[in-house]
C-alpha positions in Angstrom: 159.0 164.2 45.3 156.9 166.4 47.4 158.7 168.9 49.6 157.6 171.2 52.6 159.1 174.7 53.1 158.3 176.1 56.5 159.2 179.8 57.7 160.2 179.1 61.3 161.5 181.3 64.3 164.4 180.1 66.2 162.1 178.5 68.8 160.5 176.7 65.9 157.1 178.3 65.9 155.5 177.9 62.5 154.4 181.0 60.4 153.6 179.5 57.3 154.1 176.1 55.3 154.3 175.6 51.5 153.9 172.0 50.1 155.5 171.7 46.7 156.7 169.2 43.9 160.3 169.3 43.0 159.4 168.3 39.5 157.6 171.8 39.1 159.3 174.3 41.7 162.5 175.0 43.4 163.4 175.9 47.0 164.2 179.3 45.9 161.0 179.7 44.2 159.3 178.7 47.4 161.3 181.2 49.6 160.3 183.8 47.1 156.6 182.8 47.3 156.9 183.0 51.3 158.7 186.3 51.1 155.9 187.6 48.6 153.1 186.8 51.3 155.2 188.6 53.9 155.8 191.7 51.7 152.2 191.8 50.7 151.1 192.1 54.4 149.0 189.1 54.3 151.2 187.6 57.0 153.4 189.2 59.8 157.0 189.1 59.2 157.8 188.1 62.6 156.8 185.3 64.8 153.3 185.8 66.3 154.2 184.0 69.5 157.6 185.3 70.2 158.2 188.2 67.6 161.2 186.3 66.5 162.7 186.5 62.9 161.5 183.8 60.5 163.6 181.8 58.2 162.9 179.2 55.6 163.6 175.5 56.2 163.1 172.8 53.5 162.2 169.2 54.1 161.5 166.2 51.8 158.1 164.5 52.6 157.5 160.8 52.3 155.1 161.4 49.4 155.9 161.1 45.8 152.8 163.1 44.6 150.7 166.0 45.8 147.6 163.7 45.2 149.1 161.2 47.8 149.8 163.9 50.3 146.4 165.9 50.0 144.5 163.7 52.6 147.4 164.3 55.1 147.7 167.9 54.3 143.9 168.6 54.7 144.1 166.7 58.2 147.1 169.0 59.3 145.4 172.2 57.8 142.3 171.5 60.0 144.4 170.7 62.9 146.2 174.2 62.5 143.1 176.1 62.0 141.6 174.6 65.2 144.9 175.5 67.3 144.7 179.0 65.7 141.2 179.4 67.1 142.2 178.3 70.6 145.0 180.8 70.5 143.0 183.5 69.5 140.2 182.9 72.0 
């Protein structure tokens, strides 16, 4: 099954989202992966909109495989890139 781990603030602003397969990874590994991105300085550790603390949340998706999920993930990615561009301009 395909899962989504999101790092959200208390207002539910999204910082990062990681999609993963539970036959390959665990929730703990995905939390470590997200924490690694914050520690590396690639991503701000606090919410970029409200400066709130970020916490991981795990949800099971409707998809069975990454291949099945990929078209939707790419669509969502394009949507988020467009939103980010609007916020930065």
